[in-house]
N, C-alpha and C positions, 0 to 999 in steps of 0.2 A: 394440509398441503400448501394452501395459498399463503399462510403465514410463513412457513419454511421457505417457500419460493421468494417471498419478499425479503426475508433475512439474507438469503444467498445472493439476491440481486444487489442488496446494499453492500455486502462484503465484496462482490466481484466488481461493482461499478464505482465504489467509493472506498478504495483501500486506505487512503490517507485519513479519512474520517473514521474508518473502522478501527484503526489501531488504538486511538485513545478511548473509544467506546469499549473495546474489548478489555483494555487495561482497567477501566472503571468497573466493568462487570466482574472481573476477577477480584478487584479490591473489595467490592461490595459483598460478594460471596464469601471471600476469606474472612472479612470482618464479622459477617453473620454467623459463620461456622465457629469462629474463634470465641464469639460471645456465647453462643449456644452450648458448645462443648467445653468452654473454659480452657481452651488449649491454644495459645498464641501461635503455635506452629501452623495453624490453618491459614495464616497470612501468606504463607508460601504459595497458596493457590494463585496468587497474582502472576507467578512466573510462567506457567503454561499459557495463560492468556496473553502475556506480553510477547512470548515467542510465536504464538499462533498469529498474532497481529502482524508480525514481521513476515512470516511465511505466507500470509494471505495476499501480500503484494504479488506473489508469483503463482499462487495456487487457487485463488478465489474463483477465477473463471473456469478452472478445471473441475472443481467440485460442483460448480453450478451446472456445467455441461453434463456431467455424469448423472446428477439428480434429474435434470429435465429429460434426458434420454430415457431414464428408467421409469419415470412417473408421468411424463408430460403427454399431452394430446398433440396430434399433428395438424399443422396449419400451413399456409403459404404466406411468404413475406417477400418484400422487395425493398432494396436500398433506394431511397428517393433523392438523397443528396449526400455528398461527401466533401470534406474540407480538411485541409492540413492545419494542425494546431501548432502552437509554439513549443510544445513539449516533445521530448525525444525518448526513444527506447532503443538501446544498443546502437546509439549514434544515428538512428533513423527517426524521421519525424513520425509522431503519432497522429493518426487520422481519426476524425470523428465522423460518424455515419448516422444519418436519419433514416428511419425505415417505417414501413407500415405492415402490420401483420393482419392477415385475413383469417379469423378463427374458424373453427369447424362449423359454428352456427351462423357464419356470415357477417360477424361484426368486424369493423376496421379499428385497429388499435395502433396508435402512433407510439413509436418507441425509438430507441437508438442505442448505440454502443460505440466503442473506440477500438483501435487495434490492440489496446492493452486490456480491455474488459470483455471483448467479444468471446462468447462461450461457443466453441465449435466442437462438434462431435463427428467422427472419432478424434481422440486426443492425439495431437502430433506436435512437433516442435515448430511447425510452420504455421504462420497466421495467414490463412487463405480466406479473404473476404469476397463475397459474391460481387460481380460487376454491378455497377449502378444501373437500375432499370430492369434487371433480369430477375425473374421470380426464383425463389429458392425455398426448399422445405425447411420448416422450423417446428420446434416443439415448445410447448408452453403449458402452464398450469392455469386452468380456466379462471380461478379466483384471482389471479394476478398475471394477466396475459402479457404485460409489457416486458416480462422477463422471458427471453427467448434463447433457445439454443439453435445454432445454425447446423443443420444436418448435411454436412458437406457431401458425403458419398451418395446421398439420395437426391441431390440437387444437380441441375444440368452442368453448372460450372465445375462441380466436383467430379462428375463423371468424365468430363473432358480432360481434366487434370490427371485423373487416375489412368485414363487410356494413354495419355501422353507419357506418363511415367513408365507404364508397362511396355510401351513401344521401344523404350531405350535399349533393352537387351536385344531386341530384334534388329535395330539399326546397327548396333555394334557387331552382331554376328554377321549381318549382311556385308559390312565393310571388310571384315576378316575374310569372308568367303570370296569377295571380289578381288582381294589382294592375292589369294592363293586358292583357286577353285579346286585344286587337286588334294588339298589337305583334309584328310579324313576326320581329324578332330574338329576342324572348322565347319565341315559339313554337318557333323553330328550336333554341334552347338547351335548352328543355324536352324536345323530341323527342330531341335528341342525348343528354341526360343519361339519359333513360329507356332508350334503346337500348343505351348503354354498360353500364348497370347490368344489364339483362336478359341481355346477352351474357356478362357475367362471373358472374352469380349465378342464372341460370335454374334450375340444378339443385341449388343448396345453400342458397338463401334459403327463407324460409317460403312454402309454396305459395300461401297467401292473399295474401301481399304480391306475389308474382309475378303472380297473376291480376289484382290491383288495378292494378299498373303496366302490364300488357298492355292492360287496358281503358282506362286513361288515354291510352296511346299511340295506341290505335285511335280515341279520341274527339277527338284533336287535329285542328284544321283542316288540310286538305291543304297540303303545301308549295307555295309559289308558284314 
């Protein structure tokens, strides 16, 4: 597992170097198979390695996150420093982060990642990095602990983000209800949004917010 973790770390964190390495691996395997089987068609084995090298620019961190989530051990980590680099991704600057992982057996491991290489689970289109100085949950393979996956939904910053996203439908429904308190459809949508939010976050949202939403739900006109 440690060797596979090291390979995935290299693919995720060094995609530019990975591409020629993968092409070289494909060429070596193709040549070996062509010589062994006496069939020159085996040189075509270079093609999938070539295209995988290109795809790795966008998927290396995803496969790494899936692997670490499935097989990794849980530790705690913190971003110790962040800095803007001269590179860009989608016209946005790429940031580099230094971090320290505290392993399950108490060791401190210095590591790092960028907005392009960060392995975050669950997989989403958004790159959500923990705030500097705030502890977050991470997974790693003991034999190669510098390769970490950020467990967003298990970490404080991820929980706050998820609660904020789930509050959106409640705020929308509340504004509709305020605009037309007598609209039966708006009342039903508001009740449904409050109920769904409370079922999901009754035990992890701010207690004052939970009490406020419970009071709003109780104050709604009865369903017809």
